[in-house]
C-alpha positions as CSV (number, residue, x, y, z in Angstrom):
1,M,-21.3,-14.2,-6.1
2,S,-20.6,-16.3,-3.0
3,A,-16.8,-15.9,-3.3
4,F,-17.2,-12.1,-3.0
5,W,-19.2,-12.3,0.2
6,L,-16.9,-14.9,1.6
7,T,-13.9,-12.7,1.0
8,L,-15.6,-9.7,2.5
9,L,-17.2,-11.3,5.6
10,T,-14.5,-13.7,6.6
11,P,-12.4,-10.9,8.3
12,V,-15.5,-9.6,10.1
13,I,-16.1,-13.1,11.6
14,G,-12.3,-13.4,12.3
15,A,-12.2,-10.1,14.2
16,V,-15.1,-11.1,16.4
17,V,-13.8,-14.6,17.1
18,L,-10.2,-13.5,17.7
19,A,-11.3,-10.8,20.2
20,W,-12.5,-13.5,22.5
21,I,-9.9,-16.3,22.3
22,P,-7.5,-16.1,25.2
23,R,-5.0,-18.7,24.1
24,L,-2.3,-17.2,22.0
25,Q,-1.3,-20.4,20.2
26,V,-4.9,-20.9,19.1
27,S,-5.6,-17.3,18.1
28,S,-2.3,-16.9,16.1
29,W,-3.1,-20.1,14.1
30,L,-6.7,-19.0,13.6
31,N,-5.5,-15.6,12.3
32,V,-3.5,-17.4,9.7
33,G,-6.5,-19.6,8.9
34,F,-8.9,-16.7,8.4
35,C,-6.3,-15.0,6.1
36,A,-5.9,-18.2,4.1
37,L,-9.6,-18.4,3.6
38,E,-9.8,-14.8,2.5
39,F,-7.0,-15.3,-0.1
40,L,-8.5,-18.5,-1.5
41,A,-11.9,-16.8,-1.8
42,S,-10.3,-13.8,-3.6
43,V,-8.6,-16.2,-6.1
44,V,-12.0,-17.8,-6.9
45,M,-13.5,-14.4,-7.2
46,A,-10.7,-13.3,-9.6
47,Y,-11.3,-16.3,-11.8
48,Q,-15.0,-15.6,-11.9
49,I,-14.4,-12.0,-12.8
50,K,-12.1,-13.0,-15.6
51,Q,-14.7,-15.3,-17.0
52,Q,-17.8,-13.2,-16.4
53,G,-16.7,-9.6,-16.4
54,V,-17.7,-6.9,-14.0
55,Y,-19.8,-7.9,-11.0
56,I,-22.2,-5.3,-9.7
57,T,-24.4,-5.7,-6.7
58,P,-26.1,-2.9,-4.7
59,G,-23.3,-0.9,-3.1
60,F,-20.5,-3.0,-4.6
61,Q,-18.7,-3.4,-7.9
62,I,-15.8,-5.7,-8.7
63,D,-13.9,-5.0,-12.0
64,A,-10.5,-5.6,-13.3
65,F,-9.0,-2.8,-11.3
66,N,-10.1,-3.6,-7.8
67,I,-10.1,-7.4,-8.1
68,Y,-6.3,-7.4,-8.7
69,L,-5.8,-5.2,-5.6
70,I,-8.2,-7.3,-3.6
71,M,-6.2,-10.5,-4.3
72,L,-3.0,-8.7,-3.6
73,T,-4.4,-7.4,-0.3
74,A,-5.5,-10.9,0.7
75,F,-2.2,-12.5,-0.3
76,V,0.0,-10.0,1.6
77,G,-2.3,-10.2,4.5
78,L,-1.8,-14.0,4.5
79,T,2.0,-14.0,4.2
80,T,2.3,-11.3,6.9
81,A,0.0,-13.3,9.2
82,I,2.3,-16.3,8.7
83,F,5.3,-14.2,9.7
84,S,3.3,-12.6,12.5
85,R,2.5,-15.9,14.3
86,P,6.0,-16.7,15.7
87,Y,7.2,-13.1,15.7
88,M,4.4,-11.8,17.9
89,Q,4.7,-14.8,20.2
90,D,8.3,-13.9,20.8
91,V,7.3,-10.3,21.5
92,C,4.7,-11.6,24.0
93,E,7.2,-13.9,25.7
94,Q,9.6,-10.9,26.0
95,G,6.9,-9.2,28.1
96,R,6.3,-6.3,25.7
97,L,2.7,-7.4,25.3
98,T,0.0,-8.9,27.5
99,R,-2.4,-11.6,26.3
100,S,-5.2,-9.1,26.2
101,R,-3.1,-6.9,23.9
102,M,-2.5,-9.9,21.7
103,R,-6.3,-10.4,21.4
104,L,-6.6,-6.8,20.4
105,Y,-3.8,-7.2,17.9
106,H,-5.4,-10.2,16.2
107,A,-8.9,-8.7,16.2
108,M,-7.6,-5.4,14.8
109,Y,-5.5,-7.2,12.2
110,Q,-8.7,-8.8,10.8
111,A,-10.6,-5.6,11.1
112,F,-7.9,-3.7,9.2
113,L,-8.1,-6.3,6.4
114,F,-11.9,-5.9,6.3
115,T,-11.8,-2.2,6.0
116,M,-9.3,-2.4,3.1
117,L,-11.3,-5.1,1.3
118,L,-14.5,-3.0,1.8
119,A,-12.8,0.1,0.4
120,L,-11.6,-1.7,-2.6
121,S,-14.9,-3.5,-3.4
122,S,-17.3,-0.6,-2.6
123,D,-19.1,1.1,-5.5
124,N,-20.4,3.8,-3.2
125,L,-18.0,6.8,-2.6
126,G,-19.5,7.3,0.9
127,I,-18.7,3.7,1.9
128,L,-15.3,4.1,0.4
129,W,-14.7,7.1,2.7
130,V,-16.1,5.3,5.8
131,A,-13.9,2.2,5.0
132,V,-10.7,4.3,4.7
133,E,-11.6,6.1,8.0
134,G,-12.2,2.6,9.5
135,A,-8.7,1.5,8.4
136,T,-7.3,4.6,10.2
137,L,-9.0,3.7,13.4
138,A,-7.9,0.1,13.3
139,T,-4.3,1.0,12.6
140,V,-4.2,3.6,15.3
141,L,-4.9,0.8,17.8
142,L,-2.2,-1.3,16.1
143,V,0.4,1.4,16.0
144,S,0.0,2.1,19.7
145,L,0.0,-1.6,20.7
146,Y,3.2,-1.4,22.7
147,R,1.9,1.5,24.8
148,T,5.3,3.2,24.9
149,P,5.4,7.0,25.0
150,E,6.8,6.9,21.4
151,S,4.2,4.6,20.0
152,I,1.3,6.6,21.6
153,E,2.8,9.8,20.2
154,A,3.1,8.2,16.8
155,A,-0.5,6.9,17.0
156,W,-1.8,10.3,17.9
157,K,0.1,12.0,15.1
158,Y,-1.3,9.4,12.7
159,F,-4.8,9.9,14.0
160,I,-4.7,13.7,13.9
161,L,-3.1,14.1,10.5
162,C,-5.1,11.4,8.8
163,G,-8.2,12.6,10.5
164,V,-7.7,16.1,9.0
165,G,-6.9,14.5,5.6
166,I,-10.0,12.3,5.6
167,A,-12.2,15.3,6.6
168,L,-10.9,17.0,3.5
169,A,-11.7,13.9,1.4
170,L,-15.2,14.0,2.9
171,F,-15.7,17.5,1.7
172,G,-14.4,16.6,-1.8
173,T,-16.9,13.6,-1.8
174,V,-19.7,16.0,-0.9
175,L,-18.8,18.2,-3.8
176,V,-18.8,15.3,-6.2
177,Y,-22.3,14.4,-4.9
178,F,-23.4,18.0,-5.4
179,A,-22.1,17.9,-9.0
180,A,-24.1,14.7,-9.6
181,Q,-27.4,16.2,-8.5
182,H,-27.4,18.3,-11.7
183,A,-26.1,15.7,-14.1
184,L,-27.6,12.3,-13.3
185,P,-31.1,11.2,-14.4
186,D,-31.5,9.7,-10.9
187,P,-29.8,12.1,-8.4
188,E,-30.0,9.4,-5.7
189,Q,-27.3,7.5,-7.5
190,G,-24.9,10.4,-7.0
191,L,-22.5,8.4,-4.9
192,N,-22.4,5.3,-7.1
193,W,-19.1,5.3,-8.9
194,H,-20.1,3.3,-11.9
195,T,-23.1,5.6,-12.5
196,L,-20.9,8.7,-12.1
197,F,-18.4,7.2,-14.5
198,E,-21.1,6.6,-17.2
199,H,-22.2,10.3,-16.9
200,A,-18.8,11.8,-16.1
201,Q,-19.0,14.2,-19.1
202,A,-22.2,15.7,-17.7
203,L,-20.6,16.6,-14.4
204,N,-19.8,20.3,-13.7
205,P,-16.1,20.7,-14.5
206,T,-15.5,23.6,-12.1
207,V,-17.1,21.7,-9.2
208,M,-15.2,18.6,-10.0
209,S,-11.9,20.4,-10.3
210,I,-12.4,21.9,-6.8
211,A,-13.5,18.5,-5.5
212,F,-10.4,16.8,-6.8
213,V,-8.1,19.2,-5.0
214,F,-9.7,18.3,-1.7
215,L,-9.8,14.6,-2.6
216,L,-6.1,14.5,-3.6
217,V,-5.0,16.3,-0.4
218,G,-7.3,14.2,1.7
219,Y,-6.6,10.7,0.4
220,G,-3.1,11.8,-0.5
221,T,-2.5,12.1,3.3
222,K,-3.1,8.4,3.5
223,V,-0.9,7.7,0.5
224,G,1.9,9.5,2.3
225,L,2.3,12.3,-0.2
226,V,4.5,15.3,0.8
227,P,3.8,17.5,2.7
228,M,1.1,15.4,4.4
229,H,3.5,12.5,5.1
230,F,4.8,13.2,8.6
231,W,2.7,10.5,10.2
232,L,4.1,7.7,8.1
233,P,7.7,7.3,9.3
234,D,6.6,7.5,13.0
235,A,3.7,5.0,12.5
236,H,6.0,2.6,10.7
237,S,8.9,2.9,13.2
238,E,6.9,2.6,16.4
239,G,4.2,0.0,15.5
240,P,4.8,-3.8,15.5
241,T,6.7,-5.0,12.4
242,P,3.8,-6.9,10.9
243,V,1.8,-3.7,11.1
244,S,4.5,-1.9,9.2
245,A,4.4,-4.6,6.5
246,V,0.7,-4.2,5.9
247,L,0.7,-0.4,6.2
248,S,3.4,0.0,3.6
249,G,2.4,-2.9,1.4
250,L,-1.4,-2.5,1.4
251,L,-2.9,0.7,3.0
252,L,-1.0,3.1,0.8
253,N,-2.2,1.2,-2.3
254,V,-5.9,1.5,-1.1
255,A,-5.6,5.3,-0.7
256,L,-3.9,5.7,-4.1
257,Y,-6.6,3.5,-5.6
258,A,-9.2,6.0,-4.3
259,V,-7.3,8.9,-5.9
260,V,-7.1,7.2,-9.3
261,R,-10.9,6.3,-9.2
262,F,-11.7,10.0,-8.6
263,K,-9.2,11.1,-11.3
264,M,-11.1,9.0,-13.8
265,L,-14.3,10.9,-13.0
266,V,-12.5,14.3,-13.2
267,D,-10.9,13.4,-16.5
268,G,-14.3,12.7,-17.9
269,A,-15.8,15.9,-16.6
270,L,-12.9,18.0,-17.9
271,A,-12.7,16.3,-21.3
272,G,-14.0,19.4,-23.1
273,A,-12.6,22.1,-20.7
274,D,-9.6,24.4,-21.2
275,T,-7.5,22.3,-18.8
276,P,-8.5,18.7,-19.4
277,D,-5.4,17.3,-17.7
278,M,-5.7,19.3,-14.4
279,A,-6.1,16.2,-12.2
280,G,-3.1,14.5,-13.9
281,H,-0.9,17.6,-13.5
282,L,-1.7,17.9,-9.8
283,M,-0.9,14.3,-9.3
284,M,2.4,14.7,-11.2
285,G,3.3,17.7,-9.0
286,F,2.6,16.0,-5.7
287,G,4.2,12.8,-6.9
288,L,7.4,14.5,-7.9
289,L,7.6,16.5,-4.7
290,S,7.1,13.4,-2.6
291,F,9.7,11.4,-4.6
292,S,12.3,14.2,-4.4
293,I,11.8,14.9,-0.6
294,A,11.8,11.2,0.2
295,V,15.0,10.3,-1.7
296,L,16.8,13.2,0.1
297,S,15.4,12.1,3.5
298,L,16.8,8.6,3.0
299,Q,20.3,10.0,3.5
300,R,19.8,11.1,7.1
301,Q,17.9,8.2,8.7
302,K,19.2,6.5,11.8
303,D,16.3,4.1,12.4
304,I,16.0,1.1,10.1
305,K,12.2,1.2,9.9
306,R,12.2,5.0,9.3
307,L,14.7,4.4,6.5
308,F,12.3,2.1,4.6
309,S,9.3,4.3,5.5
310,Y,10.8,7.1,3.4
311,S,11.5,4.5,0.7
312,S,7.7,3.8,0.7
313,I,7.0,7.6,0.3
314,E,9.5,7.6,-2.6
315,H,7.8,4.8,-4.4
316,M,4.2,6.1,-3.7
317,G,5.3,9.4,-5.2
318,L,6.6,7.6,-8.3
319,M,3.3,5.8,-8.7
320,T,1.3,9.0,-8.2
321,F,3.5,10.6,-10.9
322,A,2.9,7.7,-13.3
323,F,-0.8,7.7,-12.9
324,G,-0.8,11.5,-13.2
325,M,1.0,11.3,-16.6
326,G,-1.8,9.1,-17.8
327,G,-1.6,7.3,-21.1
328,S,-1.4,3.6,-21.6
329,L,2.3,3.1,-21.0
330,A,2.5,5.2,-17.8
331,T,-0.7,3.7,-16.4
332,F,0.5,0.1,-17.1
333,A,3.8,0.9,-15.4
334,G,2.0,2.4,-12.4
335,L,-0.1,-0.7,-11.9
336,L,2.9,-3.0,-12.2
337,H,4.9,-0.8,-9.8
338,M,2.0,-0.9,-7.3
339,L,2.1,-4.7,-7.4
340,V,5.9,-5.3,-7.2
341,H,6.4,-2.5,-4.6
342,S,3.8,-4.1,-2.3
343,L,5.4,-7.5,-2.5
344,T,9.0,-6.2,-2.0
345,K,8.3,-3.7,0.7
346,S,6.3,-6.1,2.9
347,A,9.2,-8.6,2.5
348,I,11.7,-6.0,3.5
349,F,9.7,-5.1,6.7
350,V,9.6,-8.8,7.6
351,T,13.4,-9.0,7.3
352,V,13.8,-5.7,9.2
353,G,11.7,-7.2,12.0
354,H,14.1,-10.1,12.3
355,A,17.1,-7.9,12.1
356,S,15.9,-5.6,14.9
357,H,15.1,-8.6,17.0
358,I,18.6,-10.0,16.5
359,A,20.3,-6.7,17.4
360,N,17.7,-5.8,20.0
361,T,17.5,-2.3,18.5
362,Q,16.2,-0.5,15.4
363,R,19.2,1.9,15.4
364,I,21.1,1.3,12.1
365,E,24.6,1.8,13.6
366,H,23.9,-1.0,16.1
367,I,22.8,-3.6,13.5
368,R,25.9,-5.2,12.0
369,G,27.2,-8.5,10.5
370,L,23.8,-10.1,9.7
371,I,25.1,-12.2,6.9
372,R,27.6,-13.8,9.3
373,T,25.4,-14.5,12.4
374,Q,22.1,-14.9,10.5
375,P,22.7,-15.6,6.8
376,G,19.0,-15.9,5.9
377,V,18.2,-12.5,7.3
378,G,21.3,-11.0,5.9
379,W,20.7,-12.3,2.4
380,G,17.0,-11.4,2.7
381,L,17.8,-7.8,3.5
382,L,20.4,-7.5,0.8
383,L,18.2,-8.9,-1.9
384,G,15.2,-7.0,-0.7
385,V,17.1,-3.7,-0.9
386,A,18.5,-4.7,-4.3
387,A,14.9,-5.3,-5.5
388,I,13.5,-2.0,-4.0
389,A,16.4,0.0,-5.4
390,G,15.4,-1.2,-8.9
391,F,18.2,-3.6,-9.7
392,P,17.6,-6.0,-12.6
393,P,16.3,-8.6,-12.9
394,F,13.7,-7.8,-10.2
395,G,10.3,-6.5,-11.1
396,L,10.8,-2.9,-9.9
397,F,13.5,-2.5,-12.6
398,S,10.9,-3.3,-15.2
399,S,8.2,-1.0,-13.8
400,E,10.7,1.9,-13.2
401,F,12.1,1.4,-16.8
402,L,8.5,1.7,-18.1
403,I,7.8,4.8,-16.1
404,L,11.0,6.4,-17.4
405,S,10.1,5.4,-21.0
406,A,6.7,7.0,-20.5
407,T,8.3,10.1,-19.1
408,I,10.7,10.3,-22.1
409,Q,7.7,10.2,-24.4
410,S,5.6,12.8,-22.6
411,W,7.8,14.9,-20.4
412,P,11.4,14.3,-21.5
413,W,12.8,17.1,-19.4
414,L,11.7,15.4,-16.2
415,T,13.6,12.2,-17.0
416,L,16.9,13.6,-15.6
417,L,15.2,14.5,-12.4
418,L,13.8,10.9,-12.0
419,L,17.1,9.3,-12.8
420,T,19.0,11.6,-10.4
421,G,16.4,10.8,-7.7
422,L,16.7,7.0,-8.3
423,G,20.5,7.3,-8.0
424,I,20.3,9.2,-4.8
425,A,17.9,6.7,-3.3
426,F,20.2,3.9,-4.3
427,A,23.1,5.6,-2.6
428,G,21.1,6.2,0.6
429,L,19.8,2.7,0.9
430,F,23.1,0.9,0.2
431,R,25.2,3.3,2.3
432,N,23.1,2.1,5.3
433,V,22.5,-1.5,4.3
434,H,26.1,-2.5,3.5
435,P,27.4,-2.3,7.0
436,M,24.3,-3.9,8.5
437,V,24.9,-6.9,6.2
438,Y,28.7,-7.1,5.9
439,G,29.9,-5.2,9.0
440,T,31.6,-6.7,12.0
441,A,29.0,-8.3,14.2
442,P,29.0,-7.2,17.9
443,D,30.0,-9.7,20.5
444,G,27.1,-11.8,21.7
445,Q,25.0,-11.5,18.6
446,A,23.7,-15.0,18.0
447,A,21.5,-16.6,15.5
448,V,17.8,-16.7,16.3
449,S,14.9,-18.6,14.8
450,A,13.6,-16.5,11.8
451,N,10.6,-17.3,9.6
452,M,11.8,-16.3,6.2
453,L,9.2,-18.1,4.1
454,P,7.2,-14.9,3.3
455,V,10.4,-13.1,2.3
456,V,11.5,-15.9,0.0
457,L,8.0,-16.2,-1.6
458,H,7.6,-12.5,-2.2
459,L,11.1,-12.0,-3.6
460,L,10.7,-15.0,-5.9
461,L,7.5,-13.5,-7.3
462,V,9.2,-10.1,-7.8
463,L,12.1,-11.9,-9.5
464,W,9.6,-13.8,-11.7
465,L,7.8,-10.6,-12.7
466,G,11.1,-9.0,-13.6
467,L,12.2,-11.8,-15.8
468,A,8.8,-12.3,-17.6
469,I,5.3,-11.0,-16.9
470,P,2.9,-14.0,-17.3
471,A,0.5,-13.6,-20.2
472,F,-2.6,-13.7,-17.9
473,L,-1.2,-11.0,-15.6
474,S,-0.1,-8.8,-18.6
475,G,-3.6,-9.1,-20.1
476,W,-5.1,-8.4,-16.7
477,L,-3.1,-5.2,-16.2
478,N,-3.9,-4.2,-19.8
479,D,-7.6,-4.5,-19.0
480,V,-7.1,-2.2,-16.1
481,T,-5.1,0.2,-18.2
482,V,-7.9,0.4,-20.7
483,L,-10.4,1.1,-17.9
484,I,-8.3,3.9,-16.5
485,S,-6.8,5.5,-19.5
486,G,-9.2,4.5,-22.3
487,K,-6.7,2.6,-24.3
488,G,-4.4,-0.3,-23.8
489,L,-0.8,-1.1,-24.8
């Protein structure tokens, strides 16, 4: 399948080329061009998968689950690159970055996309681990791009915490391989996910249970689950705004994707055990803890990027909880939430980048009157927050409503906790956003050129998904639901 190889190899070529181009105008446009090619190739690949079914080649497998995330990754990568082109040029003109740092930025941006696409498309659990670790290394360089003491500290914290987490994930992967040696006809296939999935019931349930604990904590560090979340607010607040957009909109999804893949194996192995839902219950526990801590932390943030970083932790916890509940409705809701959250949060970070440029600070108390001096940015921030808070008719209202409906069916006593948390999150967001949008603008705050195209496009898509989910997307998500939970809606 040529579209697959084009999608996977384009960012590799892009990283090599962009590392050597000195002219910023050329490299920024080439970065957009490479991302556009990746997205177009992913669309072609998605069409082929829809027509032909699962695509398996040595080391790789493309099915309904990962192709939808591959296309989402390529799309958000493209729109963020479009925003990044003028934004990072302004940063460079302000003297915050040298031209050599800009070459590093563009090269690592493509390398980051490559590692995520590799993680999503790999059928080998070892390559999945290597790809997630590669994404860590690429983003460490991006987070520390400004070379301020704060950005270097954030990069080190990110590197150390995620390094420990990924080491735990490696040990969990080794345990899965150990369990496969006694269950598969060909033990050499012990790291191939589709082979393991076919023989999941033969895997040792005790070993798989222990493995999943390490895998959930390990990959959960990258998801941003509490208490392994401390890297995420710092990395988001100190790195360039485009990096925050792809971190929150894409990388967290990839890590959660890995957890769900392993959960599918553990569910098969524990099907006849005394605790068949062990993996799901662990995910529910970590998800609820993350959701609860994040909504409380929203109330005390003073930095606009840290505010929305905790919002990301909140929503990743909600998704983890949904996938942990299992069942067709909760799984469908988790998949939809993953999609609309990525679109909305990346749009918000684009808007936040413009707002911090206008006010020349990320401190919330110094950002005021956006809707008067910069109406596009003000309205973008207001509508983005309305969407992420779950206001109808945006798509997050639909996904959160489905998650609540699934909770009422399976765990009705947890519904009040979720509703209370969503209300607290709403209060924390709008308490801070209202003065930033409607407050009195400080003297000298003037309008600047703002590229709001990605924001408009993302929010229109989220609005569309809230009003009516297209039949092809509904069928697509239902196919993934069947793959994960065993039954569809």
